[in-house]
N, C-alpha and C positions, 0 to 999 in steps of 0.2 A: 567767286571772288567775297572776301568777307569785308565787312565792316560791323564797327565797332561805334555806337552813338551813345554822346552823355548827355543826359538831359536832365531837365525835372518835370516834366509832361512824357514820361514813359507811353503812357496810353496812348496818348496823339497816332502811333505809328503805327499800330495791328490793324486794324479797319484799311490802309492802304497797301501794306505790305502783302494783307489778307485778299488780296485781288487782281488778275487778269494776268497779266505777263510778268507782274514780281512774283505772284504766289506760282505761277506753271515754273521761275526762275530756280526758287525755292524747293519744290516738292522734287525736281533734276538735279539736285545738287549743284547746282552754277552761282547760286548765290545764295550769303546766309548773312543774317545781320541782328547781331545782339543788342538790345537794348541796354542802358546800364543806370540806375535813377543815382543821378547823385548826390541827394537827400541819402541815400545808405549809406554813407562816410559821411554826414554830419556828425558830431560828436554830444551834444546836447541834447534834453531829451523833447525838445519839439521842434528837433532836426533843419534846424535853420544853415539855410543854402545864402542867405544874403544880409546888406545891412546897409546900413546909412551913409553917404560918401563925405567922405572925409573933408573939409571949406562949405560943406554947405550945399544946397539944390535942390531940388525935387529927384525925388523916384530913389529905387535903392538899387547896390551893385552885388552882383556877384560876389560870395567870398571866396577868395583863394585856397585856403583849408582846406574841403569839402573837394575842390576839385582837382587838385596836385595827389590828393587822397586815392579818388577814386581812379584817373587815368592811370595813379603807379600802380594801384592792383592790379589791373588789368589788362594794361599793357608792359607793367616794371618798370625801373625807376631808368634802368639802361636799354629801352624801346629803339626798335628799329621801324614802328608804326607811326608814318607822316600821321600828326592830328591837326584836321582843320576847325576851324574856330568859323560859324557862317556868323559872320558881321556884316551890317551896312559898310563899314570902312574897308572891307578887304578889295581883292583884285576884282573882276568881274569873271560871273560864270561862266564862260563863253563854251560852247559845241567843242574848241579846242583843247581847253583845258580838260574837258572832258576825254577825250580821248589819252590827256598827256595821263591821267589817275586809271585809267581804265588799264592800262598795262600792270598795273600793281597788285600784287596775290592779297592785302589788306590796306584799310584808310580806314582809319579813327576822327569823327565828326565829332564835335564839341558845340552845343546848340545854346549861344548867350539867351539873357533874360532882361526882362527889367534895362535899367539903364545902359547894361553891359556887364563885365567881366573886371575885375580889379586888373590893373593892367602890369601886374606882375605876371595875372596868366598870360597876358600875352605876351610878354617879355621873353620869360622861360620855360613856358610848357610847348605854345601851339607852335608848330611850324610853317603853317602857313593862312591866312585867311582869305574867305569867301564870300563876295555879295552877290545875289542873284538879280540884285537890282537898282536903282537910285531910286531906294523908296522905303520908307522902315515900318518893319512888322511887331510884332508884340513879343516875338522870339525868335530864334532859330531850330524851330520845329521845323514848319513846312521848305524853309530854304533846305534842310538837310533830305526831306525825302523827295525833293526836285535833284540834289546832287545824284542819290542814289540813284532814281529812276533815271537820270540821265549818262549814269556811267552803265548800269546795268543793260542797256540797250546794246552798248558795244560790246559785251561780250560773246565771244562765239559760240552760237547754239539759243543762244538766247530768244531771238525775233527766229519765228518762222523762215522768212528769207533770209539766207546768210548773204547776201546781198542789201537786204532795204537799211539796213543804217546808214552806208553810204550815197544812200538817196534823199535822207534826211534833211529840210533844209539846216544849212549851215554847215554841215558835213562836208561839202566844198569850198564853202565860201560865199555860195550862192541860196538863193532861197529855192525852196522843191517848185516842180510844175505843178498844173493843173491836174486831178485827179478827177474821170469820172468811170463810171458802173453802169450795170444795167438799168434800167430799160436804155437801148440808143436813141429813144425820143420821150421826153417828158414834158409833155403842156406846148409842145411846139419849140422846145429848146433841143439841138440835135448835139449828139456826141461830134467833135472834130470826124470828119471820113479817115482821116488818116490814121486814127487810135482805133477804126473799125477793119483797114486794109491789109494788117497782119503781115505791113512790109516793115521791118524789123528797125532796117538803117533809117528810113523815113522817121518812123516812130520814134526814134533815139534822135535825128535831129532836131523833130519839133518838137519832145522837151528840154531838149536844151537850149533853144531857141524861144523857149516860155520862160526857162527860168534863167535867160538872159532878162528877158522882157520883165518879170516881174522883179527882181532884184533890181532892175534900172527905175522900176515907177516906184517900189514900195521901199528899200534899203538903197539907192544908189552910193552911199559910203562904204559897203560889201564890196563894189566893184576895186577899191583902191587896197585893199589885199586880195584877191582873189585871184589864181593861179588861170590865167586864161593864154586860151590858145589859138593862133593865130585868124583861124577858122571863127570863134569867141568875137573876138572884136569886127572881124567881119560884118557879123552878125548884129553888132551891137551898131555899128556906124547904119546897118540899115533900118533898126529900130528907131535910130534914132532920129532917121530922116524920116521918118513916117509921120513920126510925132511932131515934128516941127511942119511937118507939111501934109496931115493927111491925106490929102486929093490925092497927092503924087503917086504914080504906082513905082512899083519897085520892083 
């Protein structure tokens, strides 16, 4: 998959993109990220990309001219590549949205800065707006890296385990089950016996129950939209009864 990132801080991206899974994905030709400095399309000697807001108020606003020029120079005026603005006002970026965009061959990301972008950029240039949460950062660079990371994990061949991304938290609408590794006992704390049994069906059942339990305890709101089987619903009833009466044997 290809990403084009438009930013005022291109130096932010290299350290993360040159590490771990993203670096390996790039080396194997599964991921390509092109980072474009919006200042390169500013026309004055100071390479100005921001100005004071009309109507007064604090902070600065990203100017439309260099942003339009950068996007149109790289993607073309009649582009078929979606341009996504990273902004606190966008729709929430979720695993479902990551799956949605992972189907595309190419995606462009625009990193906001200062008080944000001139409204004409939002109205006439971008195709979508994404937020990574209900808080404000100093710019869209970190959110852009998060979007790239989350989408890249879903590209076939990126992860060592071809089904690894399907087990992640939120991939199925639930939080992921607990993980354990060697040693089987540490400071008296043992790994659950079922994980040492080699019984794959029992392990799968235990993991599903733990996933349901963890979601119910930590993010019960997710259960309203999760796709649950009849077995899942019975497990949830069992877990709920255990919570209501811990001494009751189910």
